[in-house]
mmCIF file as Biopython writes it, N, C-alpha, C and O atoms, coordinates in Angstrom:
data_model
#
loop_
_atom_site.group_PDB
_atom_site.id
_atom_site.type_symbol
_atom_site.label_atom_id
_atom_site.label_alt_id
_atom_site.label_comp_id
_atom_site.label_asym_id
_atom_site.label_entity_id
_atom_site.label_seq_id
_atom_site.pdbx_PDB_ins_code
_atom_site.Cartn_x
_atom_site.Cartn_y
_atom_site.Cartn_z
_atom_site.occupancy
_atom_site.B_iso_or_equiv
_atom_site.auth_seq_id
_atom_site.auth_asym_id
_atom_site.pdbx_PDB_model_num
ATOM 1   N N  . MET A ? 1  ? 0.820  -1.198 0.000   1.0 0.0 1  A 1 
ATOM 2   C CA . MET A ? 1  ? 0.000  0.000  0.000   1.0 0.0 1  A 1 
ATOM 3   C C  . MET A ? 1  ? 0.864  1.263  0.000   1.0 0.0 1  A 1 
ATOM 4   O O  . MET A ? 1  ? 0.566  2.216  -0.720  1.0 0.0 1  A 1 
ATOM 5   N N  . LYS A ? 2  ? 1.923  1.274  0.796   1.0 0.0 2  A 1 
ATOM 6   C CA . LYS A ? 2  ? 2.795  2.455  0.840   1.0 0.0 2  A 1 
ATOM 7   C C  . LYS A ? 2  ? 3.416  2.733  -0.521  1.0 0.0 2  A 1 
ATOM 8   O O  . LYS A ? 2  ? 3.502  3.882  -0.954  1.0 0.0 2  A 1 
ATOM 9   N N  . LYS A ? 3  ? 3.853  1.652  -1.197  1.0 0.0 3  A 1 
ATOM 10  C CA . LYS A ? 3  ? 4.514  1.861  -2.484  1.0 0.0 3  A 1 
ATOM 11  C C  . LYS A ? 3  ? 3.566  2.476  -3.505  1.0 0.0 3  A 1 
ATOM 12  O O  . LYS A ? 3  ? 3.971  3.320  -4.304  1.0 0.0 3  A 1 
ATOM 13  N N  . GLN A ? 4  ? 2.294  2.052  -3.479  1.0 0.0 4  A 1 
ATOM 14  C CA . GLN A ? 4  ? 1.315  2.641  -4.395  1.0 0.0 4  A 1 
ATOM 15  C C  . GLN A ? 4  ? 1.135  4.128  -4.087  1.0 0.0 4  A 1 
ATOM 16  O O  . GLN A ? 4  ? 1.090  4.954  -4.999  1.0 0.0 4  A 1 
ATOM 17  N N  . GLY A ? 5  ? 1.034  4.461  -2.806  1.0 0.0 5  A 1 
ATOM 18  C CA . GLY A ? 5  ? 0.924  5.863  -2.408  1.0 0.0 5  A 1 
ATOM 19  C C  . GLY A ? 5  ? 2.152  6.657  -2.808  1.0 0.0 5  A 1 
ATOM 20  O O  . GLY A ? 5  ? 2.047  7.796  -3.263  1.0 0.0 5  A 1 
ATOM 21  N N  . ASP A ? 6  ? 3.319  6.046  -2.635  1.0 0.0 6  A 1 
ATOM 22  C CA . ASP A ? 6  ? 4.562  6.710  -3.030  1.0 0.0 6  A 1 
ATOM 23  C C  . ASP A ? 6  ? 4.557  7.035  -4.518  1.0 0.0 6  A 1 
ATOM 24  O O  . ASP A ? 6  ? 5.002  8.107  -4.928  1.0 0.0 6  A 1 
ATOM 25  N N  . ARG A ? 7  ? 4.056  6.113  -5.318  1.0 0.0 7  A 1 
ATOM 26  C CA . ARG A ? 7  ? 4.008  6.359  -6.769  1.0 0.0 7  A 1 
ATOM 27  C C  . ARG A ? 7  ? 3.159  7.585  -7.088  1.0 0.0 7  A 1 
ATOM 28  O O  . ARG A ? 7  ? 3.509  8.394  -7.948  1.0 0.0 7  A 1 
ATOM 29  N N  . VAL A ? 8  ? 2.051  7.706  -6.387  1.0 0.0 8  A 1 
ATOM 30  C CA . VAL A ? 8  ? 1.174  8.864  -6.603  1.0 0.0 8  A 1 
ATOM 31  C C  . VAL A ? 8  ? 1.908  10.147 -6.237  1.0 0.0 8  A 1 
ATOM 32  O O  . VAL A ? 8  ? 1.894  11.115 -6.998  1.0 0.0 8  A 1 
ATOM 33  N N  . TYR A ? 9  ? 2.549  10.154 -5.073  1.0 0.0 9  A 1 
ATOM 34  C CA . TYR A ? 9  ? 3.266  11.355 -4.637  1.0 0.0 9  A 1 
ATOM 35  C C  . TYR A ? 9  ? 4.436  11.671 -5.559  1.0 0.0 9  A 1 
ATOM 36  O O  . TYR A ? 9  ? 4.686  12.836 -5.871  1.0 0.0 9  A 1 
ATOM 37  N N  . LEU A ? 10 ? 5.150  10.646 -5.994  1.0 0.0 10 A 1 
ATOM 38  C CA . LEU A ? 10 ? 6.263  10.873 -6.916  1.0 0.0 10 A 1 
ATOM 39  C C  . LEU A ? 10 ? 5.760  11.416 -8.251  1.0 0.0 10 A 1 
ATOM 40  O O  . LEU A ? 10 ? 6.420  12.247 -8.874  1.0 0.0 10 A 1 
ATOM 41  N N  . GLN A ? 11 ? 4.595  10.947 -8.687  1.0 0.0 11 A 1 
ATOM 42  C CA . GLN A ? 11 ? 4.019  11.481 -9.924  1.0 0.0 11 A 1 
ATOM 43  C C  . GLN A ? 11 ? 3.637  12.946 -9.757  1.0 0.0 11 A 1 
ATOM 44  O O  . GLN A ? 11 ? 3.812  13.745 -10.677 1.0 0.0 11 A 1 
ATOM 45  N N  . HIS A ? 12 ? 3.117  13.301 -8.582  1.0 0.0 12 A 1 
ATOM 46  C CA . HIS A ? 12 ? 2.806  14.710 -8.311  1.0 0.0 12 A 1 
ATOM 47  C C  . HIS A ? 12 ? 4.067  15.564 -8.418  1.0 0.0 12 A 1 
ATOM 48  O O  . HIS A ? 12 ? 4.042  16.662 -8.974  1.0 0.0 12 A 1 
ATOM 49  N N  . ILE A ? 13 ? 5.164  15.044 -7.881  1.0 0.0 13 A 1 
ATOM 50  C CA . ILE A ? 13 ? 6.440  15.767 -7.946  1.0 0.0 13 A 1 
ATOM 51  C C  . ILE A ? 13 ? 6.875  15.949 -9.402  1.0 0.0 13 A 1 
ATOM 52  O O  . ILE A ? 13 ? 7.254  17.046 -9.810  1.0 0.0 13 A 1 
ATOM 53  N N  . LEU A ? 14 ? 6.817  14.871 -10.175 1.0 0.0 14 A 1 
ATOM 54  C CA . LEU A ? 14 ? 7.214  14.954 -11.583 1.0 0.0 14 A 1 
ATOM 55  C C  . LEU A ? 14 ? 6.309  15.901 -12.370 1.0 0.0 14 A 1 
ATOM 56  O O  . LEU A ? 14 ? 6.782  16.661 -13.215 1.0 0.0 14 A 1 
ATOM 57  N N  . ASP A ? 15 ? 5.015  15.851 -12.090 1.0 0.0 15 A 1 
ATOM 58  C CA . ASP A ? 15 ? 4.076  16.758 -12.764 1.0 0.0 15 A 1 
ATOM 59  C C  . ASP A ? 15 ? 4.385  18.217 -12.438 1.0 0.0 15 A 1 
ATOM 60  O O  . ASP A ? 15 ? 4.331  19.082 -13.312 1.0 0.0 15 A 1 
ATOM 61  N N  . SER A ? 16 ? 4.704  18.480 -11.185 1.0 0.0 16 A 1 
ATOM 62  C CA . SER A ? 16 ? 5.024  19.849 -10.777 1.0 0.0 16 A 1 
ATOM 63  C C  . SER A ? 16 ? 6.306  20.341 -11.433 1.0 0.0 16 A 1 
ATOM 64  O O  . SER A ? 16 ? 6.396  21.499 -11.841 1.0 0.0 16 A 1 
ATOM 65  N N  . ILE A ? 17 ? 7.287  19.470 -11.532 1.0 0.0 17 A 1 
ATOM 66  C CA . ILE A ? 17 ? 8.534  19.837 -12.215 1.0 0.0 17 A 1 
ATOM 67  C C  . ILE A ? 17 ? 8.247  20.169 -13.674 1.0 0.0 17 A 1 
ATOM 68  O O  . ILE A ? 17 ? 8.770  21.149 -14.206 1.0 0.0 17 A 1 
ATOM 69  N N  . ALA A ? 18 ? 7.419  19.356 -14.320 1.0 0.0 18 A 1 
ATOM 70  C CA . ALA A ? 18 ? 7.073  19.600 -15.723 1.0 0.0 18 A 1 
ATOM 71  C C  . ALA A ? 18 ? 6.342  20.931 -15.884 1.0 0.0 18 A 1 
ATOM 72  O O  . ALA A ? 18 ? 6.573  21.659 -16.850 1.0 0.0 18 A 1 
ATOM 73  N N  . ARG A ? 19 ? 5.468  21.242 -14.943 1.0 0.0 19 A 1 
ATOM 74  C CA . ARG A ? 19 ? 4.750  22.521 -15.014 1.0 0.0 19 A 1 
ATOM 75  C C  . ARG A ? 19 ? 5.714  23.693 -14.871 1.0 0.0 19 A 1 
ATOM 76  O O  . ARG A ? 19 ? 5.626  24.673 -15.611 1.0 0.0 19 A 1 
ATOM 77  N N  . ILE A ? 20 ? 6.633  23.587 -13.916 1.0 0.0 20 A 1 
ATOM 78  C CA . ILE A ? 20 ? 7.627  24.656 -13.741 1.0 0.0 20 A 1 
ATOM 79  C C  . ILE A ? 20 ? 8.424  24.840 -15.027 1.0 0.0 20 A 1 
ATOM 80  O O  . ILE A ? 20 ? 8.642  25.966 -15.476 1.0 0.0 20 A 1 
ATOM 81  N N  . GLU A ? 21 ? 8.858  23.722 -15.619 1.0 0.0 21 A 1 
ATOM 82  C CA . GLU A ? 21 ? 9.618  23.812 -16.868 1.0 0.0 21 A 1 
ATOM 83  C C  . GLU A ? 21 ? 8.799  24.491 -17.965 1.0 0.0 21 A 1 
ATOM 84  O O  . GLU A ? 21 ? 9.327  25.300 -18.728 1.0 0.0 21 A 1 
ATOM 85  N N  . SER A ? 22 ? 7.507  24.159 -18.040 1.0 0.0 22 A 1 
ATOM 86  C CA . SER A ? 22 ? 6.675  24.773 -19.083 1.0 0.0 22 A 1 
ATOM 87  C C  . SER A ? 22 ? 6.437  26.256 -18.806 1.0 0.0 22 A 1 
ATOM 88  O O  . SER A ? 22 ? 6.409  27.062 -19.737 1.0 0.0 22 A 1 
ATOM 89  N N  . TYR A ? 23 ? 6.267  26.621 -17.541 1.0 0.0 23 A 1 
ATOM 90  C CA . TYR A ? 23 ? 6.082  28.034 -17.189 1.0 0.0 23 A 1 
ATOM 91  C C  . TYR A ? 23 ? 7.308  28.862 -17.562 1.0 0.0 23 A 1 
ATOM 92  O O  . TYR A ? 23 ? 7.184  30.007 -17.997 1.0 0.0 23 A 1 
ATOM 93  N N  . LEU A ? 24 ? 8.483  28.279 -17.389 1.0 0.0 24 A 1 
ATOM 94  C CA . LEU A ? 24 ? 9.722  29.037 -17.544 1.0 0.0 24 A 1 
ATOM 95  C C  . LEU A ? 24 ? 10.390 28.863 -18.901 1.0 0.0 24 A 1 
ATOM 96  O O  . LEU A ? 24 ? 11.456 29.427 -19.146 1.0 0.0 24 A 1 
ATOM 97  N N  . HIS A ? 25 ? 9.769  28.086 -19.780 1.0 0.0 25 A 1 
ATOM 98  C CA . HIS A ? 25 ? 10.334 27.871 -21.115 1.0 0.0 25 A 1 
ATOM 99  C C  . HIS A ? 25 ? 10.463 29.211 -21.840 1.0 0.0 25 A 1 
ATOM 100 O O  . HIS A ? 25 ? 9.481  29.930 -22.021 1.0 0.0 25 A 1 
ATOM 101 N N  . GLU A ? 26 ? 11.655 29.522 -22.237 1.0 0.0 26 A 1 
ATOM 102 C CA . GLU A ? 26 ? 11.971 30.761 -22.962 1.0 0.0 26 A 1 
ATOM 103 C C  . GLU A ? 26 ? 11.666 32.032 -22.162 1.0 0.0 26 A 1 
ATOM 104 O O  . GLU A ? 26 ? 11.400 33.082 -22.746 1.0 0.0 26 A 1 
ATOM 105 N N  . VAL A ? 27 ? 11.702 31.942 -20.844 1.0 0.0 27 A 1 
ATOM 106 C CA . VAL A ? 27 ? 11.508 33.107 -19.978 1.0 0.0 27 A 1 
ATOM 107 C C  . VAL A ? 27 ? 12.870 33.479 -19.399 1.0 0.0 27 A 1 
ATOM 108 O O  . VAL A ? 27 ? 13.546 32.641 -18.802 1.0 0.0 27 A 1 
ATOM 109 N N  . ASP A ? 28 ? 13.267 34.726 -19.577 1.0 0.0 28 A 1 
ATOM 110 C CA . ASP A ? 28 ? 14.545 35.130 -18.997 1.0 0.0 28 A 1 
ATOM 111 C C  . ASP A ? 28 ? 14.343 35.630 -17.564 1.0 0.0 28 A 1 
ATOM 112 O O  . ASP A ? 28 ? 13.216 35.789 -17.094 1.0 0.0 28 A 1 
ATOM 113 N N  . GLU A ? 29 ? 15.444 35.865 -16.901 1.0 0.0 29 A 1 
ATOM 114 C CA . GLU A ? 29 ? 15.401 36.246 -15.487 1.0 0.0 29 A 1 
ATOM 115 C C  . GLU A ? 29 ? 14.606 37.531 -15.260 1.0 0.0 29 A 1 
ATOM 116 O O  . GLU A ? 29 ? 13.821 37.621 -14.315 1.0 0.0 29 A 1 
ATOM 117 N N  . ASN A ? 30 ? 14.808 38.512 -16.117 1.0 0.0 30 A 1 
ATOM 118 C CA . ASN A ? 30 ? 14.098 39.787 -15.950 1.0 0.0 30 A 1 
ATOM 119 C C  . ASN A ? 30 ? 12.591 39.624 -16.115 1.0 0.0 30 A 1 
ATOM 120 O O  . ASN A ? 30 ? 11.810 40.213 -15.367 1.0 0.0 30 A 1 
ATOM 121 N N  . GLU A ? 31 ? 12.187 38.823 -17.095 1.0 0.0 31 A 1 
ATOM 122 C CA . GLU A ? 31 ? 10.758 38.574 -17.302 1.0 0.0 31 A 1 
ATOM 123 C C  . GLU A ? 31 ? 10.161 37.862 -16.093 1.0 0.0 31 A 1 
ATOM 124 O O  . GLU A ? 31 ? 9.060  38.187 -15.649 1.0 0.0 31 A 1 
ATOM 125 N N  . PHE A ? 32 ? 10.897 36.891 -15.568 1.0 0.0 32 A 1 
ATOM 126 C CA . PHE A ? 32 ? 10.423 36.168 -14.388 1.0 0.0 32 A 1 
ATOM 127 C C  . PHE A ? 32 ? 10.275 37.114 -13.196 1.0 0.0 32 A 1 
ATOM 128 O O  . PHE A ? 32 ? 9.267  37.087 -12.491 1.0 0.0 32 A 1 
ATOM 129 N N  . LYS A ? 33 ? 11.288 37.943 -12.983 1.0 0.0 33 A 1 
ATOM 130 C CA . LYS A ? 33 ? 11.259 38.869 -11.846 1.0 0.0 33 A 1 
ATOM 131 C C  . LYS A ? 33 ? 10.124 39.883 -11.945 1.0 0.0 33 A 1 
ATOM 132 O O  . LYS A ? 33 ? 9.621  40.355 -10.925 1.0 0.0 33 A 1 
ATOM 133 N N  . SER A ? 34 ? 9.725  40.214 -13.154 1.0 0.0 34 A 1 
ATOM 134 C CA . SER A ? 34 ? 8.681  41.231 -13.319 1.0 0.0 34 A 1 
ATOM 135 C C  . SER A ? 34 ? 7.270  40.642 -13.410 1.0 0.0 34 A 1 
ATOM 136 O O  . SER A ? 34 ? 6.300  41.387 -13.545 1.0 0.0 34 A 1 
ATOM 137 N N  . SER A ? 35 ? 7.149  39.325 -13.337 1.0 0.0 35 A 1 
ATOM 138 C CA . SER A ? 35 ? 5.837  38.693 -13.484 1.0 0.0 35 A 1 
ATOM 139 C C  . SER A ? 35 ? 5.398  38.018 -12.181 1.0 0.0 35 A 1 
ATOM 140 O O  . SER A ? 35 ? 5.881  36.943 -11.827 1.0 0.0 35 A 1 
ATOM 141 N N  . ASP A ? 36 ? 4.481  38.669 -11.488 1.0 0.0 36 A 1 
ATOM 142 C CA . ASP A ? 36 ? 3.932  38.058 -10.269 1.0 0.0 36 A 1 
ATOM 143 C C  . ASP A ? 36 ? 3.224  36.746 -10.589 1.0 0.0 36 A 1 
ATOM 144 O O  . ASP A ? 36 ? 3.269  35.804 -9.797  1.0 0.0 36 A 1 
ATOM 145 N N  . LEU A ? 37 ? 2.575  36.682 -11.738 1.0 0.0 37 A 1 
ATOM 146 C CA . LEU A ? 37 ? 1.851  35.476 -12.126 1.0 0.0 37 A 1 
ATOM 147 C C  . LEU A ? 37 ? 2.799  34.286 -12.283 1.0 0.0 37 A 1 
ATOM 148 O O  . LEU A ? 37 ? 2.520  33.200 -11.774 1.0 0.0 37 A 1 
ATOM 149 N N  . LEU A ? 38 ? 3.907  34.485 -12.979 1.0 0.0 38 A 1 
ATOM 150 C CA . LEU A ? 38 ? 4.902  33.423 -13.130 1.0 0.0 38 A 1 
ATOM 151 C C  . LEU A ? 38 ? 5.479  33.018 -11.779 1.0 0.0 38 A 1 
ATOM 152 O O  . LEU A ? 38 ? 5.596  31.830 -11.479 1.0 0.0 38 A 1 
ATOM 153 N N  . GLN A ? 39 ? 5.833  33.997 -10.976 1.0 0.0 39 A 1 
ATOM 154 C CA . GLN A ? 39 ? 6.396  33.698 -9.662  1.0 0.0 39 A 1 
ATOM 155 C C  . GLN A ? 39 ? 5.413  32.904 -8.810  1.0 0.0 39 A 1 
ATOM 156 O O  . GLN A ? 39 ? 5.795  31.922 -8.174  1.0 0.0 39 A 1 
ATOM 157 N N  . ASP A ? 40 ? 4.150  33.323 -8.795  1.0 0.0 40 A 1 
ATOM 158 C CA . ASP A ? 40 ? 3.141  32.614 -8.006  1.0 0.0 40 A 1 
ATOM 159 C C  . ASP A ? 40 ? 2.953  31.183 -8.497  1.0 0.0 40 A 1 
ATOM 160 O O  . ASP A ? 40 ? 2.806  30.261 -7.694  1.0 0.0 40 A 1 
ATOM 161 N N  . GLY A ? 41 ? 2.958  30.999 -9.816  1.0 0.0 41 A 1 
ATOM 162 C CA . GLY A ? 41 ? 2.807  29.656 -10.370 1.0 0.0 41 A 1 
ATOM 163 C C  . GLY A ? 41 ? 3.953  28.742 -9.977  1.0 0.0 41 A 1 
ATOM 164 O O  . GLY A ? 41 ? 3.736  27.592 -9.596  1.0 0.0 41 A 1 
ATOM 165 N N  . VAL A ? 42 ? 5.167  29.251 -10.069 1.0 0.0 42 A 1 
ATOM 166 C CA . VAL A ? 42 ? 6.342  28.453 -9.703  1.0 0.0 42 A 1 
ATOM 167 C C  . VAL A ? 42 ? 6.345  28.167 -8.205  1.0 0.0 42 A 1 
ATOM 168 O O  . VAL A ? 42 ? 6.625  27.043 -7.787  1.0 0.0 42 A 1 
ATOM 169 N N  . ILE A ? 43 ? 6.039  29.166 -7.404  1.0 0.0 43 A 1 
ATOM 170 C CA . ILE A ? 43 ? 6.002  28.970 -5.950  1.0 0.0 43 A 1 
ATOM 171 C C  . ILE A ? 43 ? 4.984  27.901 -5.586  1.0 0.0 43 A 1 
ATOM 172 O O  . ILE A ? 43 ? 5.259  27.047 -4.743  1.0 0.0 43 A 1 
ATOM 173 N N  . ARG A ? 44 ? 3.809  27.938 -6.211  1.0 0.0 44 A 1 
ATOM 174 C CA . ARG A ? 44 ? 2.779  26.936 -5.904  1.0 0.0 44 A 1 
ATOM 175 C C  . ARG A ? 44 ? 3.260  25.538 -6.253  1.0 0.0 44 A 1 
ATOM 176 O O  . ARG A ? 44 ? 3.018  24.597 -5.498  1.0 0.0 44 A 1 
ATOM 177 N N  . GLN A ? 45 ? 3.930  25.388 -7.371  1.0 0.0 45 A 1 
ATOM 178 C CA . GLN A ? 45 ? 4.430  24.066 -7.754  1.0 0.0 45 A 1 
ATOM 179 C C  . GLN A ? 45 ? 5.521  23.594 -6.792  1.0 0.0 45 A 1 
ATOM 180 O O  . GLN A ? 45 ? 5.604  22.403 -6.491  1.0 0.0 45 A 1 
ATOM 181 N N  . ILE A ? 46 ? 6.347  24.500 -6.314  1.0 0.0 46 A 1 
ATOM 182 C CA . ILE A ? 46 ? 7.362  24.139 -5.318  1.0 0.0 46 A 1 
ATOM 183 C C  . ILE A ? 46 ? 6.684  23.706 -4.024  1.0 0.0 46 A 1 
ATOM 184 O O  . ILE A ? 46 ? 7.153  22.781 -3.360  1.0 0.0 46 A 1 
ATOM 185 N N  . GLN A ? 47 ? 5.594  24.360 -3.661  1.0 0.0 47 A 1 
ATOM 186 C CA . GLN A ? 47 ? 4.834  23.941 -2.475  1.0 0.0 47 A 1 
ATOM 187 C C  . GLN A ? 47 ? 4.291  22.528 -2.650  1.0 0.0 47 A 1 
ATOM 188 O O  . GLN A ? 47 ? 4.360  21.715 -1.728  1.0 0.0 47 A 1 
ATOM 189 N N  . ILE A ? 48 ? 3.758  22.238 -3.816  1.0 0.0 48 A 1 
ATOM 190 C CA . ILE A ? 48 ? 3.237  20.895 -4.089  1.0 0.0 48 A 1 
ATOM 191 C C  . ILE A ? 48 ? 4.353  19.868 -3.996  1.0 0.0 48 A 1 
ATOM 192 O O  . ILE A ? 48 ? 4.154  18.787 -3.441  1.0 0.0 48 A 1 
ATOM 193 N N  . ILE A ? 49 ? 5.518  20.189 -4.529  1.0 0.0 49 A 1 
ATOM 194 C CA . ILE A ? 49 ? 6.669  19.284 -4.439  1.0 0.0 49 A 1 
ATOM 195 C C  . ILE A ? 49 ? 7.020  19.035 -2.979  1.0 0.0 49 A 1 
ATOM 196 O O  . ILE A ? 49 ? 7.265  17.893 -2.588  1.0 0.0 49 A 1 
ATOM 197 N N  . GLY A ? 50 ? 7.045  20.080 -2.176  1.0 0.0 50 A 1 
ATOM 198 C CA . GLY A ? 50 ? 7.364  19.937 -0.755  1.0 0.0 50 A 1 
ATOM 199 C C  . GLY A ? 50 ? 6.348  19.087 -0.023  1.0 0.0 50 A 1 
ATOM 200 O O  . GLY A ? 50 ? 6.717  18.222 0.772   1.0 0.0 50 A 1 
ATOM 201 N N  . GLU A ? 51 ? 5.060  19.325 -0.285  1.0 0.0 51 A 1 
ATOM 202 C CA . GLU A ? 51 ? 4.007  18.553 0.372   1.0 0.0 51 A 1 
ATOM 203 C C  . GLU A ? 51 ? 4.087  17.082 -0.021  1.0 0.0 51 A 1 
ATOM 204 O O  . GLU A ? 51 ? 3.968  16.201 0.829   1.0 0.0 51 A 1 
ATOM 205 N N  . ALA A ? 52 ? 4.287  16.822 -1.300  1.0 0.0 52 A 1 
ATOM 206 C CA . ALA A ? 52 ? 4.361  15.439 -1.772  1.0 0.0 52 A 1 
ATOM 207 C C  . ALA A ? 52 ? 5.605  14.738 -1.234  1.0 0.0 52 A 1 
ATOM 208 O O  . ALA A ? 52 ? 5.544  13.566 -0.863  1.0 0.0 52 A 1 
ATOM 209 N N  . SER A ? 53 ? 6.725  15.444 -1.190  1.0 0.0 53 A 1 
ATOM 210 C CA . SER A ? 53 ? 7.966  14.811 -0.723  1.0 0.0 53 A 1 
ATOM 211 C C  . SER A ? 53 ? 7.900  14.448 0.753   1.0 0.0 53 A 1 
ATOM 212 O O  . SER A ? 53 ? 8.538  13.488 1.183   1.0 0.0 53 A 1 
ATOM 213 N N  . LYS A ? 54 ? 7.133  15.207 1.534   1.0 0.0 54 A 1 
ATOM 214 C CA . LYS A ? 54 ? 6.972  14.871 2.953   1.0 0.0 54 A 1 
ATOM 215 C C  . LYS A ? 54 ? 6.184  13.578 3.134   1.0 0.0 54 A 1 
ATOM 216 O O  . LYS A ? 54 ? 6.331  12.900 4.150   1.0 0.0 54 A 1 
ATOM 217 N N  . ARG A ? 55 ? 5.355  13.236 2.162   1.0 0.0 55 A 1 
ATOM 218 C CA . ARG A ? 55 ? 4.483  12.072 2.277   1.0 0.0 55 A 1 
ATOM 219 C C  . ARG A ? 55 ? 5.093  10.787 1.718   1.0 0.0 55 A 1 
ATOM 220 O O  . ARG A ? 55 ? 4.563  9.701  1.951   1.0 0.0 55 A 1 
ATOM 221 N N  . VAL A ? 56 ? 6.193  10.899 0.988   1.0 0.0 56 A 1 
ATOM 222 C CA . VAL A ? 56 ? 6.862  9.711  0.455   1.0 0.0 56 A 1 
ATOM 223 C C  . VAL A ? 56 ? 7.497  8.964  1.617   1.0 0.0 56 A 1 
ATOM 224 O O  . VAL A ? 56 ? 8.165  9.556  2.465   1.0 0.0 56 A 1 
ATOM 225 N N  . SER A ? 57 ? 7.277  7.648  1.643   1.0 0.0 57 A 1 
ATOM 226 C CA . SER A ? 57 ? 7.821  6.857  2.754   1.0 0.0 57 A 1 
ATOM 227 C C  . SER A ? 57 ? 9.344  6.843  2.697   1.0 0.0 57 A 1 
ATOM 228 O O  . SER A ? 57 ? 9.939  7.022  1.635   1.0 0.0 57 A 1 
ATOM 229 N N  . SER A ? 58 ? 9.953  6.633  3.832   1.0 0.0 58 A 1 
ATOM 230 C CA . SER A ? 58 ? 11.420 6.642  3.909   1.0 0.0 58 A 1 
ATOM 231 C C  . SER A ? 58 ? 12.023 5.265  3.642   1.0 0.0 58 A 1 
ATOM 232 O O  . SER A ? 58 ? 13.241 5.099  3.707   1.0 0.0 58 A 1 
ATOM 233 N N  . ASP A ? 59 ? 11.193 4.294  3.346   1.0 0.0 59 A 1 
ATOM 234 C CA . ASP A ? 59 ? 11.682 2.923  3.080   1.0 0.0 59 A 1 
ATOM 235 C C  . ASP A ? 59 ? 12.368 2.802  1.762   1.0 0.0 59 A 1 
ATOM 236 O O  . ASP A ? 59 ? 12.829 1.719  1.403   1.0 0.0 59 A 1 
#
C-alpha cells in the first residue's frame, strides 16, 4: 500500500517539475522577476513538491 501511495506522490512531484519547466520555457530572469503570475505559479508548484515529498515513505 505504501509503495502505491509513493508512486502517486512521486508522480505529483514529476508533474510539478514539468509545469515549472513549461512556465519558464523561454523566460529570462528579468521577465520572471517582473511577473507576479509566473512567480506565483512556480512557488505553488514548489509547495506541491514539498508537500508530496513529505508524504513519500522513507523505506
